[in-house]
N, C-alpha and C positions, 0 to 999 in steps of 0.2 A: 473255713470255707463257708460261704453263704448257704449252699445247699445242705439240707439235712441228709445224712447218710442213713439210709434206712437199715411178711413173709408171705401159706397161700390159702385164702378163704374166698370162695365165690359169693358175691352179693347179689341178691335178687332185685335190687332197686336200680333202675337205670339213671345215670346222671344226665345233667343238661347237655353234656358233650355229645350224647347220642342223637340229639334233635337237629340233624342237619342232613342235607342231601349231598353225598360225596360226588365230586366231579373231577375226574383225573386231569382235566384241562387246567385245574387250579394248582397243580403240582409245580414246584420249582426245583431246579437241580442244583446239588452241591457235590463237589468232587474233593476228595482228600488225597494229597500226594505225600508220600513218605520219603524224605531225604535225610533221615536221622542217622542212618548207618546201623540201625537196629530194627527188629521186628516190632510193629505196633500191634499190641494184643487187644486193646479195647479203645473204642472211641464213643464217648457219651455226648450226644447232641441233645441238649436239654432246653426246653422252653424257658425263656427268661422270666416269664411270669409265674413260674413254679418254685416252691420251696424245696423240691426234691430233684435229685439227678434222675434223668430218664434212663432207659435201657441202653446197653452197649449196642451200637448199630452194626458192628462187624459180625457178631454172633459168636457163640461159645466154641464153635468147631473151626473157626477160621482165624487167620492173622493177616496183617497187611505187611508184606515184605518190603525191605529197603529198596527204593527205586520204583515201587509199585504205586498204583492209584486205584481208587474205587469211587464210584458215583452213586448217589442216592437221590430219590425224589422226596421233597419235603412239603407238608401241608400245614397251612396256618390260616387264620380267619381274615386278617386284614391284608391290605396291599403290601405291607411290610411288617416284619416281626423280628424281635431280638431273641437270639439263642446263646447259650453258653456251651463251650466245648472243653471237654477233658479227655485227653488221650494218654494211655500208658504204654510203655514199651516192655520188652522182655527182661530188662535190667531194673525194673521197678521205678523208673523215672516217669515224670508226667509233663504233659504239654497242656497249658490252660489258656483259654481265650474267653474273655467276658464281653457280652454285648455285641456279638456278631449279628449284624443286621442283614436279614434276607429280604430282598425286594422283588416283587413280581416282575417277570420278564427279564431278570438279570441273573445269569448263572454265577454261582460263587465257587471259587477254588481256594482251598485252604492247604498251604504247604507246611507240613510238619518238619521242622528243622532241628538239627542237633543243638543249635544255639538256644532254641526255645524250650529245651527240656530242662526240668527242674530236678536236681538230684535229691532234694528234700521232699520226696513225694508223700502225699497224704495216704495214710493207712486206712483201709476200709475193707469190709467183708463183701464178697460177691455171692449172690444167690443165682442159681441156674433154673430157668423156667423152660420146660419142654412143651412147646405148643404143637399139638397134633391137629391135622386137618381131617375132620370126620364129617364133612359136608356133602360128600358125593360129587364135588366139583373141584376144579383147580383154583387155588387162591392166587390172585394176582397181586394184591396189596395187603400188607399186614402192619398195623400200628399198635404200639403200646405206649400210652402217655400218662403222666401223673394227672390224677383227677382234678387237681386244682388249677390246671392249665386250660386255656382256650385253644391251644394248638395241638394237632396230632403229632407233629414232628416228622421224623424220617420214616419212610417205608422200610421196614426191617428186612425185606427180601431183596433190597438194593435194586439197581436199574436193570439187571439182567435175569434175575431168578424169579421163579414162581414156586408155590408149594402144592405138589400133587396130592390128590385125595389119598389118605392113608399115610402120608409122609409127615414128618415132624421137623421143627426148627427150634434149636436150643438158643435161648436168649439170656444174657447176663444182666442182672440188675444190682446196683449197690444196695446193701442193707445195713441198718444200724440196729438199735435196740427197740425202736417203736414200729408199730404197724403203719403202713402207708398205702393209700388207695390209688389204684391205677384203672384206666379204661383200656379195653382191647377192642379194636375195630379191624375188620377184614372185608375185602370185596373179592368175589370170584369172577371168573371169565365171562359170566352171563350178566354181570352188573348187579348181582344180589349182594346185599350188605349184611354183615353179622356183627353183633355187638354184645359185650357183657362187661360188668365191673369185676375187678379183682382187687383183693387186699393182700399185699405182701407182708407176711408176719414172720419175723425172725425167730420167734419162739417155736415155730413149726419145723425148723431146720433150714437147710441151704439148697435143697433140690425139690422142685415142684413140677407138676404136670397138669396141663389143662387141655381141653379139647374144644375145637370150634365145631359146633354141630348145627344141624338144620334148625333145631329149636331156637338157636340164637339169631335166626334171621330177623332182620329189621324191616318194617314195612316201608314202602317207597316214600321218600321225603322225610324219613326218620320219625314217622308218627307211630 
């Protein structure tokens, strides 16, 4: 696989990805439909310009049942952007799509089919990151993206959910033997943005916890 399969150390240096003003109007929608006959346990929607797989967008505590669908909003810098898709079911099979082009103003629908499942699935280890909201406000949007990408990718709260103050959301990220840098970005209901860098380090284990706090607030315009 082209993507490197990657644990958790917070870094104090902000990356270039933080220097932007988030505009929800720039989000584009993608819907996944499951017709595989099995439960889809993970869907990785990864920026095509990254060497790493991004986080599972379904979340550690959820699955996509057969016949079900789920929609997400996606953020990327240009008018179009390529993504790679990797989905896995409860039987260990996977669905892979390379070079999925997202285009502004055009909704994408990806149908996961039984025919598209590969029984020779790639083996990798999954780390779980528990993200707690400690901002005092409700989080409307939550992104975790590989630091080598120009795109934020999918909002991990999907199109219907938010993260209340004091609540947490468990996110699954593929890990390998090496450390891999990620960026976390969130925006609350008042339009305040929060940002910090994270390194996923497999030598630290498979379960991690981070908190989004008021001190992570980003100045207007990303400055």
